[in-house]
Residue, then its C-alpha position, 0 to 999 in steps of 0.5 A: m500500500n502507498g502512503t501520503p504525507a500526514l505532516p506538512d513539515q517533515p521533522p529533521p533526522a535525529t542524531a544517532g549516538p556512538a552505540a549506532n556504530p554497526d560493529t559495536a552494536s553487533t558485538l553488544q547484541g551478540e553478548q546480550t543475546a548469549a547472556l539472555r539465552r543462558r538465563a533462559d536456559a537456567l530458568e527452563e532447567a529450574v522449572r524442569r527441576a521443580g516439576e510438580r513442586v511448582d504451581p502448574e499455572v506458574a510453570e505454564q506462565v514461565l514457560a510461555v515467557l521462555g517461548r516468547v523470549r527465545e522466539r524473539l532472540l531467534l529473530g535477533v535484537d537488531h529491530t525494536v518493536v514499539a506497540l501503540a496501544g490504547g482505547t477507542g477514541s484515544g487517537k492512537s491511529s492518528l498518532f501512528n500516522a503522525v509519527a510515521g509521517l504517512q496516512f496509513a492506519e485506519v482512523g475515525v469511524r472505520r477503526p473499530t471495525t478492524s482487528r488487524v495490526t498495522a506496522c510501519v517499518w524503518g529499514m529492511g529485513s523485518g519480514p520474519l519478525l513481522q510474520w512472528l508478530g502476525v502482521d499481514p503483508d497488506d498491513r505493512i509499509e516500509r517508511e524509508s524510500l528513495l525520496d526520503g534519502e537519509h531523512e529517516a535513517a535515525l529510525r532505521g530498525l524501528v517497527l511501529l505497530d498500531l494495535p486494535d482498541h483494547d476496549s473494543v466491543s469485539p472480543e477478537h480485538r482484545a485477543v489480538v492485543d493480548r497476543v501482541l503485547p507480550q511480543a513487543d519490545m516497548l509498550v506505548w499506551v495512548v490515552d486521552p484527557q477523557k478516558y485516561a482513568d478508565d478501569a479497563l486500561h488500569a485493571g485490565y493491563l497496566r497493573r499486570l505490567v509491574g516490573h516492565e516499567a523500563a519498557m513502557a511509556v504513556l502518551l497523553n494525546q489530544v492535549d490541544t483540547v485542554q486549556p494550556a494551564l490545565r495540561d501539566g496537572l492532567a499529566a501529573d494525575v496520569e502519573r499518580l494513577l500509574v504509581e497507584d498501579g505499582l508503575r514508577g518511573v513511566p514517562v508521560t508525554q503530552v502530544s497532539a496528533r492533530t496539531g503535531e505537538g509533541v510528535q517530534e519529541v516522540r520521534t526523537e525518543l524512538a530514535r534514541m531507543v533505536a540507536q541503543r540497539s538494546l531495547a529488545a534485549r531489555r524487554a527480554d531481560a524484563e520478561l526473564d526477570g519477571a518470570a524468575r520473580l514469579l518462579s522464586g515465589q514458589l521457593a523458600p529464600a533458603e533451605p532448612e539448616p542441617a541441624r533441623l535434619a538431626v535424628a536424635p529425637v527420633v532415636e530417643t522416641l524409638a529406642a524407648a518404644v522398642g524397650l532398648d534399655a529393658v533388653a539391655d538390662a535382660v542381657a546384663a542379667l544373663v551375663r551376671g547369671a541371674s537369668w538363663s534365657a536370652p531376651t528379644f526385641g518385641p514388635v515395633p509399635l507403629d503409633s510410636v513410629a508415626q509420632a516420631r516420623s511426623g514430628w521429624i518431618e514437621h521440624a525438618t521441613a519448617g520454612l519450605p513451601a507447602r509443595w516442597a514439604r509435601d514432596v519430603h513427606e512423600r519421599v521418606a519412608t511411610d510409617a509401615e516401611l519405617g517400622l519394618a526397617l526398624t524390625d530388620a535392623l534390630a534383628g541384627v543386634t546381638v542380645t545373647a552373651r557368654r558368661s565371663r570366663w574370668a568370672a567362671a575361673l574365679t568362681a571355680l577357684a573360690v570353690l577349690l579354696g573353700l574346699a581346701a579351707v574345709i579340709a584344713a579346718a577338719v585336719g586341725l579339728g581332728e588333731w585337737l579332738g584326738g588329743r594329738s599334738v597340734d603343730g599350729w599350721a592347720l587352723p591358720s591355713a584354714a582361715a587363710t584359705a577361707l579368706a582367699a575363697v571369699l575374695a575369689r568369690l567377690g572377684a567373680t561377682a565384680v567381674r560378672r557385674a563389669a562384664a554385664g555392664r559392658r555388654a548392656a552398654a554394647v546392646v544399647a549402643d548397637g541398638r541406637a546405632s541401628i535405629e539411627g542408621t535406619a532413620r538416616a537412610r529412610l528419613v534424612v537421605p530422601a529429605q536431603q535429596v529434596i532440599a538439594e533439589h530446592r537449593r539447585t532450583r533456587e540457584l538457577v532462578a537466581s542466575a536467571r535474574s537480571l544482574d541489575d536486580 
């Protein structure tokens, strides 16, 4: 389609800064693209690692952002896509024509009937990008021509879109707007003095774009219909509403498509953006940063401290439940000779296992988001599995014991010495009763031997008690070690795996955030 001049006086070309140097811009674009791709890869891996531990809607939104960003990066960042969006009657299409310097976009009463996107392109090579944006070939125009010469060179690389009215009564119009807005590098909202506070704009769009302020601007159109003394106050009120929406630092420019007021300023600002050759990258940066913040909301700021995974309370509870001390005492009695039957561990009470397990999980997962805590709960052993594992582990604890050889030897010695003392005493008594001469050795020997027998007997008892104590302590140590080993294998290790996955996911999300964030 051919366009006709819209403004009688063509604005002078804007001066491009140093960043417009092709070699410098190309190098910068390559570095930006590589960095953005690395961040996108990190964010995708984070979503993959998180899996079902992230709200499906959040994961879907993040993946949608990744799809858009990757598609945009594939198309390159050497074009800057600026979308003019606004409601019915805002004069958006007239402003599009004024900036383009051509009467190309449909205006007036015909405008509400179209759901098509109009594009004005400065420069060449934008075909794939326009196809991605969904702009039909008949709705595209290349602004530069032989007649323009270098007059429009400052805007070379700009793709200016005129979107359908976002508040149109036709649902398909809004569908087009909703589709194209996330694809644009810069969103320029055109408002008018009568409808700038329209809730369809603020609630429907602006409040959802918090975090994208660097890629937004507002044009207050039709200021020629407002008394000059009231214009600044009107613009200030627009800024106030933006702040209430959570958008700070969004510039508000006063323009008039009918008189041309402010149009040159808009073109100059667009030329500055194009000269930087990084607006598309900044838009992708904002998209990735917003997606990373969204995913970060599904994570804890830090993982539980290692001390929270300690199993000492579990060991204490389960040791008491299986009667570990009672079994150890029974083993000690066996060693002392006070019992002749080896003790056994009874069945592990599941109610005690359930109490110990639930208490440990609650303590270990404190601070983790609900979905991650639920994963810990599902990964660790169930009450029944933990009970069976404990039964198997305790079956390996030795609860039998041989009696002390030293105690047996001392007991035998005490018996022998006792017999010797009796014999010696009998000999001495016989000599005395028989009236034979007593040489004095028998009775003292009997007394000494008896004393030695008593000492041997006491020594045997002491040895048995010491052996019984050592064996009982060994049973307690072995039992506690078995319980602790089971708790670590069935509780701690699975929980550590989930926590490690949370840590890695959090690190990936952090690496996907903007370096300036």
